[in-house]
DOVO-528495 format. One record per residue (C-alpha): residue in three letters; x, y, z. Coordinates in steps of 0.25 Angstrom, whole numbers, padded with zeros to 4 digits, always signed. Layout:
ALAXYZ/...
END
This chain:
UNK+0026+0010+0121/UNK+0036+0008+0110/UNK+0034-0007+0111/UNK+0020-0006+0105/UNK+0019-0013+0092/UNK+0009-0015+0081/UNK+0006-0030+0080/UNK+0003-0033+0065/UNK+0009-0031+0051/UNK+0020-0022+0046/UNK+0015-0012+0036/UNK+0027-0004+0031/UNK+0020+0003+0020/UNK+0009+0009+0028/UNK+0007+0024+0027/UNK+0016+0032+0037/UNK+0021+0046+0041/UNK+0029+0049+0053/UNK+0024+0058+0064/UNK+0026+0072+0060/UNK+0038+0079+0067/UNK+0033+0086+0079/UNK+0020+0079+0080/UNK+0017+0073+0094/UNK+0005+0065+0092/UNK+0004+0050+0090/UNK-0005+0050+0078/UNK-0002+0059+0066/UNK-0009+0061+0053/UNK-0004+0058+0039/UNK+0002+0070+0032/UNK-0006+0069+0020/UNK-0020+0067+0026/UNK-0031+0064+0022/UNK-0028+0053+0013/UNK-0042+0053+0006/UNK-0050+0065+0002/UNK-0064+0069-0003/UNK-0070+0061-0015/UNK-0059+0050-0016/UNK-0066+0042-0027/UNK-0077+0046-0037/UNK-0089+0040-0028/UNK-0083+0044-0014/UNK-0082+0056-0006/UNK-0074+0052+0006/UNK-0065+0041+0011/UNK-0062+0040+0026/UNK-0064+0030+0038/UNK-0058+0019+0030/UNK-0049+0006+0032/UNK-0035+0002+0026/UNK-0027-0010+0026/UNK-0014-0015+0020/UNK-0016-0023+0008/UNK-0008-0029-0004/UNK+0004-0021-0002/UNK-0004-0008-0001/UNK-0017-0004+0006/UNK-0031-0006+0005/UNK-0043+0001+0012/UNK-0058+0001+0013/UNK-0063+0015+0013/UNK-0075+0022+0018/UNK-0079+0030+0006/UNK-0091+0040+0007/UNK-0098+0040-0006/UNK-0104+0053-0012/UNK-0118+0048-0009/UNK-0114+0049+0006/UNK-0113+0034+0008/UNK-0100+0027+0013/UNK-0094+0015+0006/UNK-0082+0007+0007/UNK-0071+0008-0004/UNK-0058+0001-0006/UNK-0045+0009-0007/UNK-0031+0005-0010/UNK-0017+0011-0008/UNK-0003+0009-0009/UNK+0001+0018+0003/UNK-0012+0018+0011/UNK-0013+0033+0009/UNK-0016+0035-0005/UNK-0029+0027-0009/UNK-0036+0023-0021/UNK-0051+0020-0018/UNK-0061+0012-0026/UNK-0073+0020-0030/UNK-0083+0009-0028/UNK-0086+0004-0014/UNK-0082-0010-0010/UNK-0091-0021-0015/UNK-0095-0032-0005/UNK-0101-0046-0005/UNK-0107-0054+0006/UNK-0102-0067+0010/UNK-0109-0074-0001/UNK-0103-0065-0011/UNK-0115-0057-0014/UNK-0114-0042-0015/UNK-0117-0035-0001/UNK-0114-0020-0002/UNK-0115-0012+0011/UNK-0124+0000+0010/UNK-0112+0008+0015/UNK-0099+0006+0023/UNK-0090+0015+0031/UNK-0079+0016+0041/UNK-0072+0002+0037/UNK-0062-0005+0044/UNK-0053-0015+0037/UNK-0045-0026+0044/UNK-0038-0039+0040/UNK-0040-0051+0049/UNK-0034-0065+0045/UNK-0033-0061+0031/UNK-0047-0055+0028/UNK-0050-0040+0028/UNK-0062-0037+0036/UNK-0069-0024+0034/UNK-0078-0018+0044/UNK-0087-0005+0041/UNK-0099+0002+0045/UNK-0111-0003+0036/UNK-0126-0001+0037/UNK-0136-0012+0042/UNK-0147-0005+0049/UNK-0137+0005+0054/UNK-0122+0006+0054/UNK-0116-0007+0057/UNK-0102-0014+0055/UNK-0100-0021+0041/UNK-0090-0032+0040/UNK-0083-0037+0027/UNK-0071-0044+0022/UNK-0061-0045+0011/UNK-0049-0053+0008/UNK-0044-0046-0005/UNK-0052-0032-0005/UNK-0059-0037-0018/UNK-0070-0045-0012/UNK-0077-0039+0001/UNK-0086-0048+0009/UNK-0097-0042+0018/UNK-0098-0050+0031/UNK-0109-0049+0041/UNK-0111-0035+0048/UNK-0104-0035+0061/UNK-0115-0029+0070/UNK-0129-0023+0069/UNK-0130-0008+0069/UNK-0125+0000+0074/UNK-0110-0001+0074/UNK-0098+0006+0068/UNK-0083+0006+0068/UNK-0080-0009+0067/UNK-0066-0013+0068/UNK-0061-0027+0067/UNK-0048-0031+0074/UNK-0037-0036+0064/UNK-0036-0050+0071/UNK-0045-0059+0079/UNK-0043-0059+0094/UNK-0046-0071+0102/UNK-0051-0078+0088/UNK-0062-0067+0086/UNK-0063-0055+0077/UNK-0064-0042+0085/UNK-0071-0029+0081/UNK-0072-0015+0087/UNK-0085-0008+0084/UNK-0093+0004+0089/UNK-0108+0002+0091/UNK-0115+0014+0086/UNK-0129+0020+0082/UNK-0135+0023+0069/UNK-0129+0037+0068/UNK-0116+0043+0071/UNK-0115+0037+0085/UNK-0113+0047+0096/UNK-0108+0036+0105/UNK-0099+0024+0104/UNK-0089+0014+0110/UNK-0080+0003+0104/UNK-0084-0011+0105/UNK-0077-0024+0102/UNK-0084-0037+0097/UNK-0078-0050+0092/UNK-0082-0061+0082/UNK-0077-0075+0079/UNK-0082-0074+0064/UNK-0085-0059+0061/UNK-0100-0063+0061/UNK-0103-0065+0076/UNK-0099-0053+0085/UNK-0099-0053+0100/UNK-0092-0051+0113/UNK-0094-0036+0112/UNK-0086-0027+0121/UNK-0085-0012+0122/UNK-0070-0008+0120/UNK-0070+0006+0121/UNK-0079+0018+0125/UNK-0081+0032+0120/UNK-0074+0042+0129/UNK-0061+0038+0134/UNK-0052+0049+0139/UNK-0056+0059+0128/UNK-0068+0066+0123/UNK-0063+0064+0109/UNK-0069+0050+0110/UNK-0081+0053+0119/UNK-0092+0051+0109/UNK-0089+0038+0102/UNK-0077+0029+0098/UNK-0075+0019+0087/UNK-0064+0009+0083/UNK-0055+0014+0071/UNK-0045+0006+0064/UNK-0042-0009+0065/UNK-0035-0011+0079/UNK-0020-0012+0078/UNK-0014-0023+0086/UNK-0002-0018+0094/UNK+0006-0024+0106/UNK-0001-0015+0115/UNK-0015-0019+0111/UNK-0025-0016+0099/UNK-0023-0002+0095/UNK-0037+0003+0092/UNK-0039+0017+0085/UNK-0053+0023+0086/UNK-0061+0035+0084/UNK-0067+0043+0095/UNK-0078+0054+0094/UNK-0081+0066+0101/UNK-0095+0073+0098/UNK-0092+0088+0098/UNK-0102+0100+0096/UNK-0099+0099+0081/UNK-0099+0084+0079/UNK-0091+0071+0081/UNK-0075+0072+0082/UNK-0068+0059+0078/UNK-0054+0056+0084/UNK-0045+0044+0085/UNK-0041+0037+0097/UNK-0034+0024+0101/UNK-0035+0012+0110/UNK-0027+0000+0114/UNK-0035-0013+0115/UNK-0031-0026+0121/UNK-0026-0036+0111/UNK-0033-0048+0116/UNK-0046-0041+0121/UNK-0048-0029+0112/UNK-0060-0025+0120/UNK-0050-0021+0131/UNK-0045-0007+0130/UNK-0031-0005+0135/UNK-0029+0010+0131/UNK-0037+0021+0125/UNK-0032+0034+0120/UNK-0037+0046+0128/UNK-0034+0056+0117/UNK-0037+0055+0103/UNK-0026+0051+0093/UNK-0031+0059+0081/UNK-0042+0069+0080/UNK-0048+0078+0069/UNK-0038+0089+0067/UNK-0035+0091+0053/UNK-0044+0097+0042/UNK-0047+0084+0036/UNK-0051+0078+0049/UNK-0059+0090+0054/UNK-0066+0094+0041/UNK-0074+0084+0032/UNK-0086+0077+0030/UNK-0087+0074+0045/UNK-0077+0083+0052/UNK-0068+0080+0064/UNK-0066+0065+0061/UNK-0054+0056+0063/UNK-0059+0042+0061/UNK-0047+0031+0062/UNK-0051+0019+0054/UNK-0039+0011+0049/UNK-0024+0009+0052/UNK-0011+0004+0045/UNK+0000+0000+0054/UNK+0014-0006+0053/UNK+0018-0015+0064/UNK+0033-0014+0061/UNK+0033+0001+0064/UNK+0021+0003+0072/UNK+0015+0013+0062/UNK+0000+0016+0061/UNK-0007+0023+0050/UNK-0021+0027+0054/UNK-0032+0030+0044/UNK-0044+0039+0048/UNK-0056+0046+0042/UNK-0055+0061+0043/UNK-0068+0069+0044/UNK-0075+0058+0037/UNK-0069+0063+0024/UNK-0055+0058+0022/UNK-0045+0048+0027/UNK-0033+0052+0036/UNK-0020+0044+0040/UNK-0013+0045+0053/UNK-0001+0038+0059/UNK+0004+0033+0072/UNK+0015+0024+0078/UNK+0008+0012+0086/UNK+0017+0013+0098/UNK+0015+0028+0100/UNK+0000+0027+0097/UNK-0002+0015+0107/UNK+0007+0022+0117/UNK-0002+0034+0117/UNK-0015+0027+0119/UNK-0009+0019+0130/UNK-0003+0031+0137/UNK-0015+0040+0135/UNK-0026+0030+0138/UNK-0039+0033+0144/UNK-0050+0022+0144/UNK-0065+0025+0145/UNK-0075+0018+0154/UNK-0079+0006+0147/UNK-0067+0004+0138/UNK-0063-0011+0137/UNK-0077-0016+0142/UNK-0073-0030+0140/UNK-0084-0035+0149/UNK-0098-0034+0145/
END
C-alpha cells in the first residue's frame, strides 16, 4: 500500500516526530503531550476538542475554551509551530450577515476548514437544544454567523474541504438533548450552505469492535487520499463506570462519500496515559483536527484528552490507510446510500 498518497498541499513546517524506536503501532503520541494545560488564560479553565489550520506562514486555531463559569466558548489561538499556542482571553466576537452583533450563547467542539478561499467554522451551539452552528471568516478578524445547519438535536458537524459534484458535503451525528447513548454518522449536502438535503446514513455504531458499540461521531476534516477520503472518528463504549472515547478510521468513496469502502475493526488510539484517563471527564480521546503534508504523507492529529487538555499524535498516511484496509470490518447499515 506504499502508493497511497495524500491529495493536497505541502506543509513542511507542520509538527512532526518520528515513530519511537521499537514502537509497533500505526499512530503514536507526541512526546511532550499534552500541549495545553489547566487554566490556559485568566478567564478559562480548559482548552480541548479544538480546530487548527495553517495560516500566514504559521498556524491559527479556533479552540473550545471552558470558562470558569462552566460555559464553553470559542477562542482564537496562534502559533508558529502548532505546538506552543498563544490564546486570546476573550471569546470570538460574531456578527450576522447584516453586520449586527450576533453572539452565540455558547459554542463547543469546533471544526475549521477552508473551502474555495473561505474559512468555515462548524460547532455545537444552542437553539432549543444542541444543534450545529455555522460561520465564516476570510481573515480571522471578522467572523460572520450564517444560518444554523439543522434544528436540534445534532452534534459533530464536519464539512468536507471541497465541493463534491458541485455541492457542499457535511458529516454529522443526530443526537438527543443529553449525552446521547446512541448515534450513527450521517451525510447531508447543500448547494448554498442554507438548504440541506439528500440525507444518507454513512456509518453505524458497532462495527467489528465493542469500543464503538454505543455511538460514533466524525472527527477531523476528512483527508483526501488516492485511496478515498480518510475519515478519523471517535467511537464510544459505555462501561459500568461511564463512557470511554477512542479513535478509529474509515475510508469513504471520493465521489460518493456516503459509501464506506473500509472501516477500522480495532481502535487506533484509546485512553491509556494519565492525561487521557484522568481529568474533568476521564477516559476520553476525541480527535478533532489534523495537519498533513502531501509531500511526505505525514499527518499530525489533534485530540481532546479527558475533556481537560489537548494532545497530538502522528501517523503516516500510507501506513494508516493500509491498516484500515487490511483490518476492515463494516457494520450492517454502513454506506446505506439508498433511503
